[in-house]
FIMAR-770574 format. One line per field, with one value per residue (C-alpha): x, y, z; residue number from 0. Coordinates in pm, 1 decimal. Last residue first. Layout:
// FIMAR-770574
u: (X | ...)
v: (Y | ...)
w: (Z | ...)
num: (NUM | ...)
***
This chain:
// FIMAR-770574
u: (-2095.1 | -1752.4 | -1559.8 | -1368.7 | -998.3 | -830.6 | -517.0 | -140.7 | -192.4 | -32.4 | -211.2 | -145.3 | -288.2 | -298.7 | -293.0 | -589.5 | -635.2 | -313.9 | -281.7 | -361.3 | -722.3 | -723.9 | -396.9 | -544.5 | -856.3 | -634.5 | -444.5 | -765.4 | -919.4 | -609.0 | -638.3 | -1003.4 | -909.4 | -658.5 | -289.9 | -111.1 | 18.0 | -35.8 | 75.2 | 275.9 | 117.6 | 246.1 | 179.2 | 165.1 | 158.3 | 343.2 | 378.9 | 40.8 | 187.8 | 422.8 | 135.5 | 64.7 | 318.7 | 386.1 | 86.5 | 230.4 | 528.6 | 803.3 | 988.8 | 1072.0 | 1121.0 | 1197.1 | 1129.6 | 1217.6 | 1585.4 | 1521.4 | 1258.9 | 1530.1 | 1514.7 | 1218.7 | 873.4 | 871.3 | 923.2 | 608.7 | 379.7 | 603.9 | 717.0 | 559.8 | 439.5 | 636.6 | 517.5 | 423.1 | 682.9 | 664.3 | 602.1)
v: (4141.6 | 4243.2 | 3950.0 | 4027.1 | 3951.3 | 3783.5 | 3967.4 | 3950.0 | 3649.3 | 3312.3 | 3072.4 | 2698.5 | 2524.8 | 2147.7 | 1901.9 | 1663.2 | 1711.4 | 1857.6 | 2234.9 | 2406.8 | 2525.6 | 2590.0 | 2781.8 | 3009.5 | 3061.0 | 3158.1 | 3411.2 | 3551.7 | 3596.9 | 3782.7 | 4013.6 | 4085.0 | 4160.4 | 4425.1 | 4357.4 | 4565.9 | 4266.0 | 3930.7 | 3723.1 | 3415.5 | 3123.6 | 2783.5 | 2503.9 | 2146.5 | 1811.1 | 1948.7 | 1821.8 | 1966.6 | 2316.8 | 2223.7 | 2238.2 | 2609.7 | 2848.4 | 3196.7 | 3349.6 | 3211.5 | 3444.5 | 3229.7 | 3134.0 | 2767.0 | 2536.0 | 2165.8 | 1900.3 | 1531.4 | 1552.0 | 1839.5 | 1629.8 | 1387.3 | 1028.3 | 805.4 | 957.5 | 967.4 | 592.8 | 522.0 | 555.2 | 336.1 | 504.6 | 365.6 | 704.2 | 988.0 | 1136.7 | 1501.8 | 1776.6 | 2006.3 | 2375.3)
w: (667.3 | 795.2 | 940.3 | 1261.9 | 1231.1 | 1530.2 | 1633.0 | 1581.7 | 1361.8 | 1319.2 | 1088.6 | 1085.4 | 778.7 | 815.1 | 525.1 | 499.2 | 124.2 | -12.8 | -39.6 | -371.2 | -356.5 | 18.8 | -5.0 | -270.3 | -55.1 | 241.7 | 29.2 | -123.0 | 224.1 | 338.9 | 38.0 | 122.6 | 485.1 | 372.9 | 440.8 | 702.6 | 893.1 | 725.3 | 1020.8 | 929.2 | 745.2 | 849.0 | 600.9 | 731.5 | 550.9 | 247.6 | -109.9 | -219.6 | -189.0 | -476.3 | -723.7 | -660.1 | -509.3 | -649.2 | -468.5 | -143.7 | -168.5 | -23.7 | 292.8 | 322.1 | 614.4 | 606.1 | 864.2 | 869.5 | 968.5 | 1210.8 | 1390.4 | 1500.0 | 1384.9 | 1315.5 | 1281.2 | 905.4 | 886.3 | 1083.9 | 780.7 | 567.1 | 246.8 | -70.6 | -193.4 | -34.3 | 294.2 | 261.4 | 295.7 | 596.7 | 543.7)
num: (84 | 83 | 82 | 81 | 80 | 79 | 78 | 77 | 76 | 75 | 74 | 73 | 72 | 71 | 70 | 69 | 68 | 67 | 66 | 65 | 64 | 63 | 62 | 61 | 60 | 59 | 58 | 57 | 56 | 55 | 54 | 53 | 52 | 51 | 50 | 49 | 48 | 47 | 46 | 45 | 44 | 43 | 42 | 41 | 40 | 39 | 38 | 37 | 36 | 35 | 34 | 33 | 32 | 31 | 30 | 29 | 28 | 27 | 26 | 25 | 24 | 23 | 22 | 21 | 20 | 19 | 18 | 17 | 16 | 15 | 14 | 13 | 12 | 11 | 10 | 9 | 8 | 7 | 6 | 5 | 4 | 3 | 2 | 1 | 0)
***
């Protein structure tokens, strides 16, 4: 997850310096994260192997409720799920 730009910071200021200086990574149970998700520009969701489709849908819905408007969700999956309707 990459933290969002702080209020008052110039838009180009984030782009200066090496990527390592402006990037942070965190491993956490997404269900435990709420308000702090809004601090990130990008959230990377690793594959949810062995998790039922309904549980995956709940995780993505949770992220949608708590991520900042305009933030990107990058999902890595071993395969593309087929919705059951």
